[in-house]
C-alpha positions in Angstrom: -95.4 -37.6 -68.6 -93.1 -35.7 -70.9 -90.7 -37.5 -73.3 -87.7 -36.4 -71.2 -89.2 -37.9 -68.1 -89.9 -41.2 -69.8 -86.4 -41.3 -71.2 -85.0 -40.6 -67.7 -87.1 -43.4 -66.2 -86.0 -45.8 -68.9 -82.3 -45.1 -68.3 -82.8 -45.5 -64.6 -84.6 -48.8 -65.1 -81.7 -50.1 -67.4 -79.1 -49.1 -64.8 -81.1 -50.8 -62.0 -81.5 -54.0 -64.1 -77.8 -54.1 -64.9 -76.8 -53.7 -61.2 -79.4 -56.2 -60.1 -78.4 -58.7 -62.8 -74.8 -58.4 -61.9 -75.6 -59.1 -58.3 -77.7 -62.1 -59.2 -75.0 -63.4 -61.4 -72.4 -63.1 -58.7 -74.6 -64.7 -56.0 -75.7 -67.7 -58.1 -72.3 -68.4 -59.7 -70.6 -68.3 -56.3 -73.2 -70.7 -55.0 -72.6 -73.1 -57.9 -68.9 -72.8 -57.4 -69.2 -73.5 -53.7 -71.5 -76.5 -54.2 -68.6 -78.2 -55.9 -66.8 -78.0 -52.5 -69.6 -78.7 -50.0 -73.3 -77.7 -49.3 -72.1 -75.8 -46.2 -69.8 -73.7 -48.3 -72.7 -72.9 -50.7 -75.0 -71.9 -47.8 -72.3 -69.7 -46.2 -71.4 -67.8 -49.3 -75.1 -67.2 -50.1 -75.7 -65.9 -46.6 -72.7 -63.6 -46.9 -74.0 -62.1 -50.2 -77.4 -61.6 -48.6 -75.9 -59.9 -45.6 -73.9 -57.6 -47.9 -77.1 -56.8 -49.8 -78.9 -56.1 -46.6 -76.2 -53.8 -45.3 -75.8 -51.9 -48.5 -79.5 -51.6 -49.1 -80.2 -50.6 -45.6 -77.5 -48.0 -45.6 -78.6 -46.6 -48.9 -82.2 -46.4 -47.8 -81.3 -44.7 -44.6 -79.0 -42.2 -46.3 -81.4 -41.6 -49.2 -84.3 -41.0 -46.8 -82.1 -38.6 -44.7 -81.0 -36.6 -47.8 -84.4 -36.6 -49.5 -86.0 -35.3 -46.2 -83.6 -32.4 -46.0 -84.0 -31.6 -49.7 -87.8 -31.5 -49.3 -87.3 -29.1 -46.4 -85.2 -26.9 -48.7 -87.9 -27.0 -51.4 -90.5 -25.7 -48.9 -88.5 -22.5 -48.8 -88.6 -22.1 -52.6 -91.4 -20.0 -54.0 -90.6 -20.6 -57.6 -87.5 -21.5 -59.6 -86.9 -20.2 -63.0 -84.4 -21.5 -65.5 -83.3 -19.8 -68.8 -84.4 -21.2 -72.1 -83.3 -20.3 -75.7 -85.7 -20.9 -78.5 -84.9 -19.5 -82.0 -82.3 -17.2 -80.4 -84.9 -15.8 -78.1 -84.2 -16.2 -74.4 -87.0 -16.6 -71.9 -87.4 -18.0 -68.4 -89.3 -21.1 -67.6 -90.8 -21.6 -64.1 -90.2 -25.1 -62.7 -93.2 -26.8 -61.2 -93.3 -28.4 -57.7 -93.5 -31.8 -59.4 -90.2 -31.2 -61.2 -88.6 -29.9 -57.9 -89.8 -33.0 -56.1 -88.4 -35.3 -58.7 -85.1 -33.5 -58.6 -85.0 -33.7 -54.8 -85.7 -37.5 -54.9 -83.2 -38.1 -57.6 -80.4 -36.1 -55.9 -81.2 -37.8 -52.6 -81.0 -41.2 -54.1 -77.6 -40.4 -55.7 -76.2 -39.0 -52.4 -77.6 -42.0 -50.5 -76.0 -44.4 -52.9 -72.6 -42.6 -52.7 -72.6 -42.4 -48.9 -74.2 -45.8 -48.1 -73.0 -48.0 -51.0 -69.8 -49.0 -49.2 -71.6 -50.4 -46.2 -71.4 -53.9 -47.6 -67.7 -54.0 -47.0 -68.4 -53.9 -43.2 -70.1 -57.3 -43.1 -67.2 -58.8 -41.1 -67.6 -56.1 -38.5 -71.3 -56.7 -38.2 -71.0 -60.4 -38.0 -68.2 -60.3 -35.4 -70.1 -57.8 -33.2 -73.3 -59.8 -33.4 -71.6 -63.1 -32.6 -69.2 -61.7 -29.9 -65.7 -62.7 -28.9 -64.5 -63.4 -25.4 -60.8 -63.6 -24.4 -61.2 -63.9 -20.7 -58.6 -61.2 -20.4 -59.7 -57.8 -18.9 -57.9 -54.6 -19.5 -56.9 -53.0 -16.2 -57.9 -49.4 -17.3 -61.6 -49.7 -18.2 -62.3 -53.2 -17.0 -63.5 -54.4 -20.4 -62.9 -57.8 -21.9 -60.5 -57.8 -24.9 -63.4 -59.1 -27.0 -65.2 -55.7 -26.6 -62.3 -53.9 -28.3 -61.9 -56.6 -31.0 -65.6 -57.1 -31.8 -67.9 -54.3 -30.5 -65.7 -51.2 -30.7 -65.2 -51.4 -34.5 -69.0 -51.5 -35.0 -69.6 -48.4 -32.8 -66.8 -46.6 -34.6 -68.3 -47.5 -38.0 -71.8 -46.3 -36.9 -70.4 -43.1 -35.6 -68.4 -42.5 -38.8 -71.5 -43.1 -40.9 -73.6 -40.7 -38.8 -70.9 -38.1 -39.0 -70.7 -38.5 -42.8 -74.5 -38.2 -43.1 -74.7 -35.0 -41.0 -71.7 -33.3 -42.6 -72.7 -34.0 -46.2 -76.3 -32.8 -45.3 -74.9 -29.5 -43.9 -72.8 -28.9 -47.1 -75.6 -29.7 -49.5 -78.2 -27.7 -47.6 -76.0 -24.7 -47.1 -75.1 -24.8 -50.9 -78.8 -24.9 -51.9 -79.8 -22.1 -49.5 -77.0 -20.0 -50.9 -78.2 -20.7 -54.5 -81.8 -19.8 -53.8 -80.8 -16.7 -51.8 -82.0 -17.8 -48.4 -78.5 -17.5 -47.0 -76.5 -14.6 -48.2 -74.0 -11.9 -47.3 -75.4 -8.4 -46.9 -73.2 -5.3 -46.0 -70.5 -7.5 -44.6 -72.8 -9.5 -42.4 -74.5 -12.9 -42.9 -78.2 -12.8 -43.5 -80.5 -15.9 -43.3 -84.2 -16.3 -43.4 -86.1 -18.0 -40.7 -86.8 -21.2 -42.5 -83.2 -21.8 -43.4 -82.0 -20.8 -39.9 -84.3 -23.4 -38.3 -83.2 -26.1 -40.7 -79.5 -25.4 -40.3 -79.8 -25.1 -36.6 -81.1 -28.6 -36.1 -78.6 -29.9 -38.6 -75.8 -28.4 -36.6 -77.2 -29.8 -33.4 -77.1 -33.2 -35.0 -73.5 -32.7 -36.0 -72.6 -31.7 -32.4 -74.3 -34.7 -31.0 -72.4 -37.0 -33.3 -69.1 -35.3 -32.2 -70.1 -35.8 -28.6 -70.6 -39.5 -29.4 -67.0 -39.6 -30.6 -65.7 -38.0 -27.5 -67.5 -40.6 -25.4 -65.6 -43.3 -27.2 -62.2 -41.5 -26.6 -61.1 -43.6 -23.6 -61.8 -46.8 -25.4 -59.9 -45.6 -28.4 -57.0 -44.7 -26.2 -56.9 -48.3 -24.7 -57.3 -49.7 -28.2 -54.3 -47.7 -29.4 -56.2 -45.6 -31.9 -54.8 -42.3 -30.5 -52.1 -40.4 -32.3 -50.1 -40.2 -29.1 -48.7 -43.4 -27.5 -50.5 -44.5 -24.3 -48.8 -43.9 -21.0 -50.1 -42.9 -17.6 -50.0 -39.2 -18.3 -51.9 -39.6 -21.6 -54.4 -41.9 -19.9 -55.1 -39.5 -17.0 -55.5 -36.6 -19.5 -57.9 -38.7 -21.6 -60.1 -39.5 -18.7 -60.4 -35.8 -17.9 -60.6 -34.4 -21.5 -63.2 -36.9 -22.7 -66.1 -35.9 -20.4 -65.1 -32.2 -20.8 -65.2 -32.4 -24.6 -68.5 -34.4 -24.5 -70.0 -31.7 -22.4 -68.8 -28.9 -24.7 -70.1 -30.8 -27.8 -73.6 -31.2 -26.1 -73.5 -27.6 -25.2 -72.8 -26.7 -28.8 -75.8 -28.9 -29.8 -78.0 -27.1 -27.3 -76.8 -23.7 -28.6 -77.5 -24.8 -32.2 -81.1 -25.7 -31.2 -81.5 -22.4 -29.4 -80.2 -20.6 -32.6 -82.8 -22.5 -34.6 -85.5 -21.0 -32.5 -84.0 -17.5 -32.0 -81.5 -15.7 -34.3 -78.6 -15.5 -31.8 -75.7 -15.5 -34.3 -73.0 -14.5 -31.8 -74.0 -17.2 -29.4 -73.9 -19.8 -32.1 -70.4 -18.7 -33.3 -69.1 -18.6 -29.7 -70.4 -22.1 -29.0 -68.8 -23.7 -32.1 -65.6 -21.7 -31.7 -65.4 -23.0 -28.1 -65.9 -26.6 -29.3 -63.2 -26.2 -32.0 -60.7 -24.7 -29.5 -61.4 -27.3 -26.8 -61.0 -30.1 -29.3 -57.8 -28.7 -30.7 -56.3 -28.2 -27.2 -57.6 -31.5 -25.7 -56.7 -33.7 -28.6 -53.5 -32.2 -30.1 -51.9 -29.7 -27.7 -52.1 -31.2 -24.2 -51.3 -34.9 -24.9 -47.7 -34.3 -26.0 -47.1 -32.0 -23.0 -48.3 -34.4 -20.4 -46.6 -37.5 -21.7 -44.7 -39.6 -19.2 -43.0 -42.3 -21.1 -41.2 -43.6 -18.0 -44.6 -44.2 -16.3 -46.4 -46.9 -18.3 -50.2 -47.0 -18.2 -50.2 -50.7 -17.1 -47.7 -52.9 -15.3 -45.1 -54.9 -17.2 -46.8 -58.2 -16.4 -50.1 -56.9 -17.8 -48.5 -55.6 -20.9 -46.7 -59.0 -21.5 -50.0 -60.8 -21.0 -51.7 -58.7 -23.7 -48.6 -59.1 -26.0 -48.6 -62.8 -25.7 -52.3 -63.2 -26.3 -52.4 -60.8 -29.2 -49.5 -62.2 -31.2 -49.6 -65.9 -30.1 -46.5 -65.7 -28.0 -47.8 -68.0 -25.4 -45.7 -70.9 -26.8 -42.4 -69.0 -26.6 -39.8 -71.2 -24.9 -36.6 -69.5 -23.5 -33.5 -71.6 -24.0 -29.7 -71.2 -23.7 -26.6 -72.7 -25.2 -24.1 -74.0 -22.7 -21.2 -73.5 -25.0 -19.7 -74.1 -28.4 -17.2 -76.9 -28.5 -15.0 -77.7 -31.5 -15.6 -81.4 -31.0 -19.4 -81.0 -31.2 -21.2 -83.0 -33.8 -21.8 -81.2 -37.1 -25.3 -80.1 -38.1 -27.4 -83.3 -38.6 -29.0 -81.8 -41.7 -27.7 -79.1 -44.0 -29.8 -76.7 -46.0 -27.7 -76.5 -49.2 -29.8 -74.7 -51.7 -31.7 -71.4 -51.8 -34.5 -70.2 -54.0 -32.3 -68.4 -56.5 -30.1 -71.4 -57.1 -33.2 -73.6 -57.5 -34.7 -71.4 -60.1 -31.5 -71.6 -62.2 -31.5 -75.4 -61.9 -35.1 -75.9 -63.2 -36.6 -75.4 -66.7 -37.8 -72.0 -67.7 -41.6 -71.6 -67.0 -43.8 -71.4 -70.1 -46.0 -68.4 -70.7 -46.1 -67.2 -67.1 -45.2 -63.9 -65.5 -45.2 -65.4 -62.0 -42.4 -67.9 -62.7 -41.4 -70.8 -60.5 -42.9 -71.3 -57.1 -40.5 -73.1 -54.8 -40.4 -73.8 -51.0 -38.4 -76.1 -48.7 -40.5 -79.1 -47.6 -39.9 -82.5 -45.9 -40.1 -85.2 -48.5 -40.9 -88.9 -47.8 -37.9 -91.1 -48.6 -37.3 -94.6 -47.3 -40.1 -94.5 -44.7 -38.8 -91.2 -43.3 -38.6 -87.6 -44.2 -35.7 -85.9 -46.0 -35.1 -82.2 -46.6 -36.0 -81.2 -50.1 -37.3 -78.3 -52.2 -40.6 -78.6 -54.0 -40.8 -76.4 -57.1 -43.8 -76.0 -59.3 -42.9 -74.8 -62.8 -45.8 -73.5 -65.1 -45.8 -74.9 -68.6 -47.5 -73.7 -71.8 -51.2 -74.3 -71.9 -51.9 -73.6 -68.2 -50.5 -76.7 -66.6 -47.5 -77.1 -64.4 -44.8 -79.6 -63.4 -43.6 -80.5 -60.0 -39.9 -81.0 -59.2 -38.4 -82.3 -56.0 -34.8 -81.4 -55.3 -32.8 -82.9 -52.4 -31.7 -80.1 -50.0 -29.2 -82.2 -47.9 -27.1 -83.8 -50.6 -25.6 -83.1 -54.0 -24.2 -85.0 -57.0 -20.5 -85.8 -57.4 -19.8 -82.4 -58.9 -22.1 -80.5 -56.5 -25.0 -80.4 -58.8 -28.6 -80.7 -57.6 -30.2 -84.1 -57.3 -33.8 -84.7 -58.3 -36.3 -87.2 -56.9 -38.3 -88.9 -59.7 -40.8 -90.4 -57.2 -41.2 -90.8 -53.5 -39.0 -93.3 -51.7 -36.5 -93.2 -54.6 -32.8 -92.3 -54.9 -32.4 -88.8 -56.4 -30.7 -88.5 -59.8 -28.7 -85.8 -61.4 -31.0 -85.2 -64.3 -34.0 -82.9 -63.9 -37.2 -84.9 -64.2 -40.7 -83.8 -63.1 -42.3 -85.9 -60.4 -45.8 -84.9 -61.5 -47.4 -83.1 -64.4 -50.5 -81.1 -63.6 -53.3 -80.5 -66.1 -54.5 -77.1 -67.2 -57.5 -77.2 -64.8 -55.2 -77.8 -61.8 -54.6 -75.4 -58.9 -51.3 -73.5 -58.8 -50.2 -70.0 -58.5 -49.9 -69.4 -62.3 -53.1 -71.0 -63.2 -55.2 -69.4 -65.9 -58.1 -67.1 -65.1 -60.6 -69.7 -66.1 -60.7 -73.2 -67.7 -63.5 -74.8 -69.7 -63.3 -78.6 -70.0 -65.1 -81.7 -69.1 -63.0 -82.4 -66.0 -62.6 -78.8 -64.8 -63.3 -78.4 -61.0 -66.3 -76.1 -61.4 -70.0 -76.0 -62.2 -71.6 -77.3 -65.3 -72.2 -74.9 -68.2 -75.7 -76.2 -68.6 -78.6 -74.6 -70.4 -78.7 -71.0 -71.6 -79.8 -69.3 -68.3 -76.7 -70.7 -66.6 -74.6 -69.8 -69.6 -75.8 -66.3 -69.4 -75.1 -65.9 -65.7 -71.7 -67.6 -65.9 -70.6 -65.5 -68.9 -71.9 -62.3 -67.2 -69.9 -63.1 -64.1 -66.7 -64.2 -65.8 -67.1 -61.8 -68.8 -66.4 -64.7 -71.1 -68.5 -64.5 -74.3 -67.4 -68.0 -75.3 -69.8 -69.4 -72.7 -72.8 -68.1 -74.6 -72.2 -70.4 -77.5 -69.9 -73.1 -78.8 -69.5 -74.9 -75.5 -71.4 -78.1 -74.8 -73.8 -78.3 -71.9 -71.8 -81.1 -70.3 -68.7 -79.0 -70.1 -67.6 -77.4 -66.8 -66.1 -74.0 -66.2 -63.6 -73.4 -63.3 -62.2 -70.1 -62.0 -60.3 -68.9 -59.0 -57.9 -71.8 -59.6 -54.9 -70.4 -57.6 -54.9 -71.7 -54.0 -55.0 -68.2 -52.5 -57.9 -67.1 -54.7 -59.9 -70.2 -53.9 -59.5 -69.8 -50.1 -60.1 -66.0 -50.3 -63.5 -66.8 -51.9 -64.4 -69.7 -49.7 -63.4 -68.1 -46.4 -63.2 -64.3 -46.8 -63.1 -63.7 -43.1 -59.4 -64.6 -43.0 -56.4 -63.0 -44.8 -54.6 -65.8 -46.6 -50.9 -66.0 -46.9 -48.6 -67.5 -49.5 -49.3 -71.1 -50.6 -46.5 -73.6 -50.0 -46.4 -77.1 -51.6 -46.3 -80.3 -49.7 -46.3 -84.0 -51.0 -48.5 -86.5 -49.2 -49.5 -90.0 -50.3 -48.9 -89.4 -54.0 -50.6 -86.0 -54.2 -49.4 -82.4 -54.3 -51.1 -80.2 -51.8 -51.0 -76.5 -51.3 -50.9 -75.4 -47.6 -52.0 -71.8 -47.0 -52.1 -70.1 -43.6 -55.1 -68.0 -42.8 -54.5 -65.0 -40.6 -56.9 -63.2 -38.3 -56.1 -60.1 -36.4 -57.3 -56.8 -35.2 -56.2 -53.2 -35.2 -58.1 -52.6 -31.9 -56.5 -55.1 -29.7 -55.7 -53.2 -26.5 -52.3 -52.4 -24.9 -50.1 -54.0 -27.6 -47.6 -52.3 -29.9 -48.5 -51.5 -33.5 -46.7 -53.8 -36.0 -46.5 -53.3 -39.8 -48.8 -55.7 -41.6 -49.6 -55.7 -45.4 -49.3 -52.0 -46.0 -50.8 -51.0 -42.7 -50.5 -51.9 -39.0 -52.0 -54.5 -36.7 -52.3 -54.8 -33.0 -52.8 -58.5 -32.9 -52.3 -61.4 -35.4 -52.7 -65.1 -35.2 -52.6 -67.8 -37.9 -55.9 -69.3 -36.9 -56.6 -71.3 -40.0 -54.9 -73.6 -42.5 -56.3 -74.0 -46.0 -55.6 -77.2 -47.9 -56.0 -77.2 -51.7 -55.3 -80.4 -53.7 -53.4 -79.3 -56.8 -54.8 -82.0 -59.1 -58.4 -81.0 -58.9 -58.6 -77.9 -56.6 -60.4 -79.7 -53.8 -60.4 -77.0 -51.0 -60.8 -77.5 -47.2 -60.3 -75.1 -44.3 -59.2 -76.3 -40.9 -58.8 -74.4 -37.6 -55.2 -74.6 -36.4 -54.4 -75.5 -32.8 -53.6 -72.6 -30.6 -56.9 -71.6 -28.9 -57.3 -68.1 -30.5 -60.7 -66.8 -29.5 -61.1 -64.7 -32.7 -60.4 -67.8 -34.9 -62.9 -69.8 -32.7 -65.6 -67.2 -33.2 -65.2 -67.3 -37.0 -65.1 -71.1 -37.0 -68.5 -71.0 -35.2 -69.9 -68.5 -37.7 -68.7 -70.6 -40.6 -69.6 -73.9 -39.1 -69.3 -76.6 -41.8 -66.8 -74.6 -43.8 -64.2 -74.6 -41.1 -63.3 -78.1 -39.8 -61.5 -78.9 -36.6 -57.7 -79.5 -36.7 -58.0 -83.2 -35.7 -59.8 -83.9 -38.9 -56.8 -82.8 -41.0 -54.8 -85.6 -42.7 -52.1 -86.6 -40.3 -49.3 -86.3 -42.9 -50.2 -82.8 -43.9 -50.7 -81.7 -40.3 -47.2 -82.8 -39.4 -45.8 -81.2 -42.6 -47.5 -77.8 -42.0 -45.0 -75.0 -42.1 -44.6 -72.3 -39.5 -46.5 -69.3 -40.9 -43.9 -67.0 -42.4 -45.8 -63.7 -42.2 -46.8 -64.5 -38.6 -43.2 -65.1 -37.7 -42.2 -61.7 -39.1 -45.0 -60.0 -37.1 -44.1 -61.8 -33.9 -40.5 -60.8 -34.3 -41.5 -57.2 -34.7 -43.8 -57.4 -31.7 -41.1 -58.8 -29.5 -38.7 -56.1 -30.6 -41.2 -53.4 -29.8 -42.9 -54.7 -26.7 -40.8 -57.6 -25.3 -40.0 -57.5 -21.6 -36.4 -58.4 -22.3 -34.4 -56.3 -24.8 -33.7 -57.9 -28.2 -31.3 -56.4 -30.7 -32.5 -56.9 -34.3 -30.2 -57.6 -37.1 -30.8 -56.7 -40.7 -31.5 -60.3 -41.9 -34.7 -61.0 -43.7 -35.9 -63.4 -41.0 -39.4 -63.5 -42.6 -38.1 -65.0 -45.8 -38.0 -68.8 -45.7 -35.3 -68.9 -48.3 -33.0 -66.6 -46.4 -33.8 -67.5 -42.8 -34.7 -71.2 -42.8 -32.9 -74.2 -41.5 -33.8 -77.9 -41.0 -34.7 -79.5 -37.7 -32.3 -82.2 -36.5 -34.9 -84.9 -37.2 -35.4 -83.6 -40.8 -39.1 -83.3 -39.9 -39.7 -79.7 -40.6 -38.5 -76.3 -41.5 -37.3 -73.9 -38.8 -37.5 -70.1 -39.4 -34.7 -68.0 -37.7 -34.3 -64.4 -36.7 -30.8 -63.3 -35.7 -30.1 -60.6 -33.1 -26.6 -59.2 -32.7 -25.0 -58.2 -29.5 -24.7 -54.3 -29.2 -21.5 -52.5 -28.9 -18.4 -53.0 -31.0 -18.6 -54.4 -34.4 -18.2 -58.2 -34.6 -19.4 -58.6 -31.0 -21.4 -61.7 -32.1 -24.9 -63.1 -32.0 -26.8 -62.3 -28.8 -30.0 -64.2 -29.4 -31.9 -66.4 -31.9 -35.7 -66.5 -32.4 -36.7 -69.8 -34.0 -40.2 -70.8 -35.1 -41.3 -74.3 -36.1 -44.3 -76.6 -36.0 -44.2 -79.4 -33.5 -47.0 -82.0 -33.4 -49.3 -79.6 -35.2 -48.7 -76.6 -32.9 -46.6 -73.5 -33.4 -43.6 -73.3 -31.1 -41.2 -70.3 -30.7 -37.8 -70.7 -29.0 -35.7 -67.8 -27.9 -32.1 -68.8 -27.5 -29.6 -66.5 -25.7 -25.9 -66.9 -26.1 -23.1 -65.8 -23.7 -20.6 -63.4 -25.0 -17.7 -65.8 -24.5 -19.3 -68.7 -26.4 -21.3 -67.1 -29.2 -20.7 -67.0 -32.9 -19.7 -64.0 -34.9 -22.5 -62.1 -36.7 -23.3 -63.5 -40.1 -21.9 -60.5 -42.0 -18.6 -60.8 -40.1 -18.5 -64.6 -40.9 -18.9 -63.8 -44.6 -15.9 -61.5 -44.4 -13.8 -64.1 -42.6 -14.7 -66.9 -45.1 -14.2 -64.7 -48.1 -10.6 -64.0 -47.0 -9.6 -67.7 -47.4 -7.0 -68.0 -50.1 -8.8 -71.0 -51.6 -12.0 -69.0 -51.7 -10.5 -66.5 -54.2 -8.8 -69.3 -56.1 -12.2 -71.0 -56.6 -13.8 -67.8 -57.8 -11.0 -67.1 -60.3 -11.1 -70.7 -61.6 -14.9 -70.6 -62.2 -14.8 -67.2 -63.9 -11.9 -68.3 -66.2 -14.1 -71.1 -67.4 -17.0 -68.8 -68.2 -19.0 -69.1 -65.0 -19.9 -67.0 -62.0 -19.7 -67.6 -58.3 -22.4 -66.6 -55.8 -22.4 -67.0 -52.0 -25.6 -68.5 -50.6 -27.2 -67.4 -47.4 -25.5 -68.0 -44.0 -27.2 -70.9 -42.3 -27.3 -71.5 -38.6 -27.8 -75.0 -37.1 -27.8 -76.4 -33.6 -25.8 -79.5 -32.8 -26.3 -80.6 -29.2 -25.4 -77.6 -27.1 -23.5 -75.9 -29.9 -24.5 -73.4 -32.5 -22.8 -73.7 -35.9 -22.9 -71.6 -39.0 -22.2 -72.6 -42.6 -22.5 -71.1 -46.1 -22.5 -72.7 -49.5 -20.7 -71.3 -52.5 -22.5 -71.8 -55.8 -20.9 -71.9 -59.3 -23.2 -71.1 -62.1 -22.7 -71.5 -65.9 -25.2 -70.9 -68.7 -24.8 -74.4 -70.1 -25.0 -76.3 -66.8 -27.1 -76.3 -63.6 -25.6 -74.5 -60.5 -23.3 -76.5 -58.3 -22.2 -76.3 -54.7 -18.4 -76.1 -55.1 -17.4 -75.0 -51.6 -18.7 -75.0 -48.0 -17.5 -72.7 -45.2 -18.3 -73.5 -41.5 -17.8 -71.8 -38.2 -18.2 -72.9 -34.5 -17.3 -70.5 -31.8 -14.1 -68.8 -32.8 -13.0 -71.5 -35.2 -13.7 -71.7 -38.9 -13.2 -74.3 -41.6 -13.9 -75.0 -45.2 -14.1 -77.9 -47.7 -15.8 -79.4 -50.7 -18.8 -80.6 -48.6 -20.3 -79.9 -45.2 -18.6 -83.0 -43.8 -15.2 -82.0 -45.3 -15.5 -78.5 -44.0 -16.4 -79.8 -40.5 -13.3 -82.1 -40.5 -11.2 -79.2 -41.5 -12.5 -77.1 -38.7 -11.6 -79.9 -36.3 -8.1 -80.1 -37.7 -8.7 -83.6 -39.1 -8.1 -82.7 -42.8 -6.7 -80.0 -45.0 -9.0 -78.1 -47.3 -8.3 -78.7 -51.0 -9.9 -76.8 -53.8 -12.4 -78.6 -56.0 -11.7 -79.4 -59.6 -13.7 -76.8 -61.4 -14.4 -78.4 -64.8 -14.6 -76.4 -68.0 -18.0 -76.1 -69.5 -19.3 -79.4 -70.9 -16.6 -81.9 -70.0 -16.2 -84.4 -72.8 -17.8 -87.3 -70.9 -20.7 -85.2 -69.7 -21.2 -83.7 -73.2 -21.0 -87.2 -74.7 -23.7 -88.4 -72.3 -26.0 -85.6 -73.3 -25.4 -86.1 -77.0 -26.1 -89.8 -76.7 -29.4 -89.0 -75.0 -30.3 -86.6 -77.8 -29.4 -89.2 -80.4 -31.5 -91.9 -78.7 -34.5 -89.4 -78.5 -34.1 -88.5 -82.2 -33.9 -92.2 -83.2 -37.1 -93.0 -81.3 -39.1 -90.2 -83.0 -37.5 -90.9 -86.4 -35.8 -87.5 -86.8 -32.8 -88.6 -88.9 -31.4 -85.1 -89.3 -31.3 -84.5 -85.6 -29.8 -88.0 -85.1 -27.0 -87.1 -87.6 -26.3 -83.8 -85.8 -26.1 -85.6 -82.4 -23.9 -88.4 -83.9 -21.5 -85.9 -85.4 -21.4 -84.0 -82.0 -20.8 -87.3 -80.2 -17.9 -88.2 -82.5 -16.4 -84.7 -81.9 -16.8 -85.0 -78.1 -15.0 -88.3 -78.1 -12.2 -87.2 -80.4 -13.1 -89.7 -83.2 -12.4 -88.4 -86.6 -14.9 -89.1 -89.4 -13.7 -91.5 -92.1 -12.1 -90.0 -95.2 -14.4 -89.8 -98.3 -14.3 -93.2 -100.1 -12.6 -95.0 -97.2 -13.9 -98.3 -96.2 -14.6 -99.5 -92.7 -11.7 -101.4 -91.2 -13.3 -104.8 -91.1 -14.6 -104.4 -94.7 -11.2 -103.4 -96.0 -9.5 -106.3 -94.3 -12.0 -108.9 -95.4 -10.7 -111.0 -98.4 -12.8 -111.7 -101.3 -15.1 -108.6 -100.9 -15.4 -106.0 -103.6 
């Protein structure tokens, strides 16, 4: 063996060891990580990695064998290959031996096989789902297949066909290139010339390509039903597809037969005619005829069947149609008001320390006095990797409209911001560090040097190789979404929302499962692509203090979620095992609500007229249920026609007794509210509205209108909007509330005052907008600073605070040399 060959083998061995070592490090560290959650989790992640290795290894072996075989066939056509060499400025040609050519063919085949088959591991979900199977009990009326075939089996057939097509096309390109290089395929006197060996080889390769193309045409009707066609499915398109599919299949098989004949006999014209016919037939059948035969007014299936597939695919079975009987001025006001939005809350909380993600806040029911009150839970990152939890009342404000903060559960909120809970550096939150090494970190032990090496290799942390005690633990994937994505990668995890239960902060994360092949449903935007079905089949719970992670299957009866729950038995628990408090506090999945809204707009049986509100955003579209027990998401639809025609319908989503419930309210034209943007125009024209804005701005502040909220009271629908005043030296405050009911509007300092004004029971009076730092408020703050300085013995800070307090209260300092009043008046003292 030459020196160059030994060096090549050594480099190949090093590369193989690096890849194998990296894979072993990932598998073992994932197993150790999962063992901290449960033995079932460790077994599931290990099986997943083994399946990925099997798929990737099998695909690489098949592809490498395919390419090596074709390269060896090419080598048989080579008599001798000479390469130029330069030695001492003298050029000569060296003939390559068959052993060198064989090594080159094997090396090139392995490279091509790795490139083509290396991505097969990403299809493990498709393989598992097809192997397990899914049954919906809903049969499509066109081909008579259960929906589960399209969701589970069809993606696997498509993947296999794509892999086969890629193998055949790459082989054709490589083989043609090599035959051109060695001169077996060339152009002579304006005509192609090919030797017998190359012709036979290429003929059978082209036959394989044609067979794979025929395979694709066989799948065409199923792709049409699954919505994978570039042309929308209607009866004309379906009829054409049922005719074109067998025709194109026959033409492709004929092209395969012609290629096989060409391999035996040099009938170049026949080969060109066969493939030209296949190309023209595909072009006409796939791209020219479908737009011409479209009949949009004649749907492929009945409206009832389309609605059944729409409801099953997007979880619309729970939709409840409702209607408002009217809007009466004497109706009760909204039982619970949503006063704050996320922007105002961020201004009211301390600045996060060393975090690019900032504050994570969400509306959440909060336990107070044995019941639940509307609140905002906000997690603020602090320096060092920890975080602080703040709970802000959403249904009440302080005397000046400022936020009120709960210091603990079942307490009265106070005006001063105070964290309810401080989380350590190894806790789970969105801005958690990439990894944490400590004795109480929720991760595996560092242990002896083999574990150190694998952990350091996996995390790329050299510190683990030395300087860390064996009893220390290392934790990674600390954010709730990252933990769930690693534990249950078969679901797509949404945004984590905080909830407080029994003295603990929990993160609740919805897990979405869907399919792009669900038949007879509209395509809806989803995470940069589209989906044909989506359900929130899982709910992940992560305890913030120590990262304890559990996955539960949500109620709803989604067959796809049930299939994954069976595959991941032990990792996914049933919904009835979820803590009762967290199950009741679970939010309606925000991204699911946005997808359901879009699905109804595109495929609903009754027309809906979408407004431009961001109904998918909880901060812009949420309101509170009348019993304060949960958050309701709203989407607003405006009546078409003239501007200001009013709201035509409301789509509301909330969780009731652990189940998702959608309500679609429709309002009559004579009893509806004006559209939100029209209400904002009306409210902004109040004279007091402009007076408040001018007063705040004169005192160095700014005014911002909050989102328009909608709330139901009995049979009425009311709207209200807070007005926030913001100053740099003070938290934001609600200084004005505007309300509307039917054709009547009102305003006041609070929601109750505004409602009384709408009913004609009071006159709206402007609030007293204080100048920045009123004397009493400033004195209170300075006294707190002085007390804090006194406790820590900082006399310089105490003196500054005392001088500021004297100035705030208008007390002049004594003149130099003056005695205190009691000392000066005391007789007999020097």
